VOGU-3710 file (C-alpha; in Angstrom, 3 decimals, decimal comma):
1> meqelkdpgl> -25,085/-12,754/-12,956  -22,816/-9,787/-12,316  -19,215/-10,164/-13,338  -16,960/-10,729/-10,333  -14,429/-7,958/-9,924  -10,896/-8,803/-8,892  -9,230/-6,889/-6,070  -6,559/-4,728/-7,762  -4,666/-4,450/-4,479  -2,295/-1,503/-4,493
11> kgraalvlgg> -0,763/-2,097/-7,906  0,359/1,178/-9,449  0,171/3,070/-6,161  3,166/4,918/-4,726  3,618/5,037/-0,958  5,876/6,783/1,533  6,249/5,382/5,050  7,957/7,691/7,514  9,780/5,501/9,996  9,780/2,261/8,055
21> srgigaaive> 13,019/0,496/8,860  12,080/-1,414/12,015  9,181/-2,849/13,983  5,674/-1,840/12,981  6,979/0,480/10,260  8,968/-2,300/8,606  5,935/-4,597/8,651  3,882/-1,865/6,971  6,519/-1,350/4,278  6,645/-5,077/3,560
31> rlardgarva> 2,843/-5,433/3,480  2,337/-2,491/1,122  5,039/-3,831/-1,183  3,480/-7,305/-1,111  0,138/-5,723/-2,012  1,722/-4,213/-5,114  2,645/-0,679/-4,083  5,942/0,961/-4,844  7,218/1,914/-1,418  9,680/4,496/-0,166
41> ftyasspdha> 10,488/4,699/3,523  12,617/6,760/5,861  15,073/5,714/8,511  16,767/7,751/11,218  19,969/5,692/11,399  21,441/2,330/10,306  21,622/2,791/6,523  22,857/-0,787/6,099  19,713/-2,117/7,769  17,533/0,041/5,503
51> aarvaaiqaa> 19,452/-1,056/2,410  18,939/-4,698/3,333  15,176/-4,151/3,550  15,124/-2,492/0,135  17,139/-5,375/-1,317  14,760/-7,964/0,167  11,720/-6,252/-1,353  13,402/-5,950/-4,736  14,468/-9,594/-4,618  10,806/-10,507/-4,128
61> ggeaaafqad> 9,862/-8,528/-7,239  8,813/-5,290/-5,554  10,077/-1,734/-5,842  11,404/0,145/-2,810  13,664/3,023/-1,822  15,022/4,258/1,500  15,768/7,865/2,470  17,440/9,129/5,638  15,322/11,635/7,549  14,938/12,841/11,125
71> sadadqikaa> 11,215/13,236/11,774  11,934/16,050/14,215  13,202/18,099/11,259  10,442/19,434/9,001  12,923/20,194/6,208  14,108/16,586/6,163  10,507/15,382/6,068  9,836/17,633/3,088  12,956/16,325/1,379  11,754/12,725/1,862
81> vdqaverfgr> 8,387/13,593/0,320  10,108/15,279/-2,620  12,444/12,302/-3,100  9,550/9,845/-3,102  7,642/11,846/-5,706  10,781/12,193/-7,830  11,443/8,445/-7,584  7,921/7,240/-8,389  6,469/10,177/-10,307  3,490/10,417/-7,960
91> ldilvvnagv> 2,381/9,889/-4,364  -0,813/8,081/-3,402  -0,214/6,901/0,157  1,443/8,479/3,198  1,951/6,486/6,393  3,375/8,430/9,338  4,855/5,864/11,690  7,931/7,662/13,018  7,742/8,313/16,732  9,697/8,250/19,968
101> ltmgtveqls> 8,711/6,690/23,281  10,080/8,678/26,210  8,842/7,868/29,694  9,002/9,933/32,861  6,682/11,420/35,437  5,897/15,127/35,169  8,573/16,013/37,721  11,176/13,666/36,234  10,870/14,126/32,466  13,288/16,827/31,340
111> iadfdrlvav> 12,110/19,732/29,244  14,569/18,684/26,545  13,085/15,174/26,401  9,569/16,628/26,352  10,498/18,945/23,488  11,955/16,035/21,484  8,820/13,984/22,156  6,572/16,748/20,832  8,918/17,537/17,935  8,728/13,989/16,564
121> nvrgvfaaih> 5,315/12,732/17,698  3,269/15,883/17,079  5,165/18,475/15,027  6,648/15,750/12,823  3,213/14,316/12,059  1,851/17,747/11,191  4,891/18,472/8,998  4,458/15,164/7,162  0,801/15,815/6,364  1,497/19,473/5,576
131> haaprladgg> 4,241/18,694/3,060  2,710/15,532/1,585  -0,873/16,696/1,095  -0,145/19,021/-1,857  1,773/16,199/-3,563  -0,814/13,492/-2,950  -3,049/12,448/-5,813  -6,746/13,201/-5,340  -8,310/10,210/-3,621  -5,055/9,522/-1,791
141> rivtigsnsa> -4,647/7,999/1,651  -2,971/9,213/4,837  -2,558/6,941/7,856  -0,886/7,926/11,111  0,323/5,422/13,692  -0,743/6,571/17,130  -1,131/4,549/20,317  -3,880/3,153/22,508  -2,324/5,240/25,285  -4,270/8,131/23,745
151> ervafagggs> -7,327/6,427/25,280  -5,840/5,368/28,602  -2,772/6,360/30,614  -2,297/3,105/32,485  0,807/3,817/34,541  2,931/6,592/36,022  5,380/8,180/33,628  3,319/7,682/30,511  1,376/10,930/30,506  3,513/12,984/28,140
161> yamskaavat> 3,717/10,211/25,545  -0,040/9,668/25,812  -0,599/13,405/25,354  1,427/13,365/22,135  -0,629/10,491/20,737  -3,930/12,088/21,760  -2,818/15,189/19,856  -2,308/13,046/16,741  -5,834/11,637/17,019  -7,249/15,164/17,170
171> lvrgaaidla> -5,078/16,376/14,290  -6,321/13,492/12,153  -9,950/14,514/12,661  -9,217/18,050/11,523  -7,035/16,992/8,596  -9,764/14,621/7,418  -12,171/17,537/7,130  -9,582/19,772/5,480  -8,707/17,216/2,785  -12,163/15,754/2,193
181> prritvnnvq> -12,847/17,982/-0,854  -10,025/16,133/-2,622  -11,284/12,722/-1,436  -8,079/12,223/0,539  -8,849/10,158/3,622  -6,942/10,588/6,891  -7,109/7,907/9,574  -5,212/6,975/12,721  -4,226/3,468/13,849  -3,702/3,058/17,600
191> pgptatdmts> -1,724/-0,114/18,436  -1,460/-1,483/21,931  1,496/-3,548/23,181  3,040/-5,062/20,056  5,882/-7,573/19,845  8,969/-5,897/18,370  12,652/-5,858/19,231  11,940/-2,796/21,388  9,367/-4,640/23,522  11,327/-7,868/23,879
201> gldelvkpli> 10,969/-9,301/27,367  7,721/-7,503/28,209  5,400/-10,372/27,268  4,793/-11,741/30,754  4,371/-8,259/32,204  1,833/-7,159/29,617  -0,173/-10,298/28,840  -2,214/-10,274/32,094  -3,480/-6,798/31,169  -4,760/-7,828/27,729
211> plgrmgetre> -8,088/-9,702/27,480  -6,852/-11,711/24,477  -3,879/-12,812/26,567  -1,054/-11,890/24,192  0,801/-9,025/22,616  -0,084/-7,905/19,124  1,940/-8,784/16,048  3,333/-6,223/13,654  1,681/-7,996/10,710  -1,727/-7,386/12,320
221> vaglvsylvr> -1,135/-3,638/12,491  0,176/-3,693/8,924  -2,960/-5,522/7,802  -5,165/-2,769/9,217  -3,082/-0,128/7,467  -3,363/-2,104/4,229  -7,143/-1,961/4,465  -7,232/1,769/5,207  -5,183/2,671/2,130  -7,295/0,619/-0,280
231> eeagfmtgas> -10,071/1,942/-2,480  -12,710/0,050/-0,486  -11,915/2,155/2,612  -12,800/5,367/0,813  -15,716/6,232/3,111  -13,682/5,980/6,310  -11,917/9,168/7,342  -11,144/11,020/10,560  -11,230/7,759/12,524  -8,905/6,414/15,211
241> ltidggyva> -8,906/2,619/15,177  -7,542/0,878/18,265  -5,876/-2,509/17,801  -4,796/-3,707/21,244  -6,401/-7,043/22,105  -9,065/-5,345/24,200  -6,639/-3,516/26,503  -8,688/-0,305/26,654  -12,092/-1,983/26,179
//
């Protein structure tokens, strides 16, 4: 009888989550830490909130660090990558969660708002992969957090946001090919409506549109990310995985 192997989890791995102080990003940070990874994350504002999250992880026996960074600024993204490597001595996992949701029809959305949307949701994702890839250990993991709106623009005013998330899905496919020689996998998670403080009050509006009849939970998205960054997911790369209760089915 073959000896049963124990799941090593993420013990010994070092992770950086861009946009990890609230909502889905915070759930990802907490899940990776619970799975044994040392986790650094960025926040755009509210240093006290970020410090409280670090303290909670450390109190539970984990290791965490928080760095301020604007994901529209490629230099700040690079600095966060450098800080994470300096803190942990290595980098095995990159999760790019930072993003902005700006709504407006094509005649209403200002050029300035469009530029900010692209700067964070597209340029920021490219900058994160660009700066992190050379620092990632061979066999490392990259996960981007996109949106199911890349598959379906369901209402007026959502086109520009959907475009930015569709661009991420395409970038992931190319990056997966580029980094395959180093066994670095690159995948994209596409959540649908998910219960966070930002979506509070939308339950009754959204639930009729979702076959499963409810909004998603941040822990469910974090669980999918946890799988993608594990060793057992090493043959999955270039994929966009939609987690939305059947919304775009």
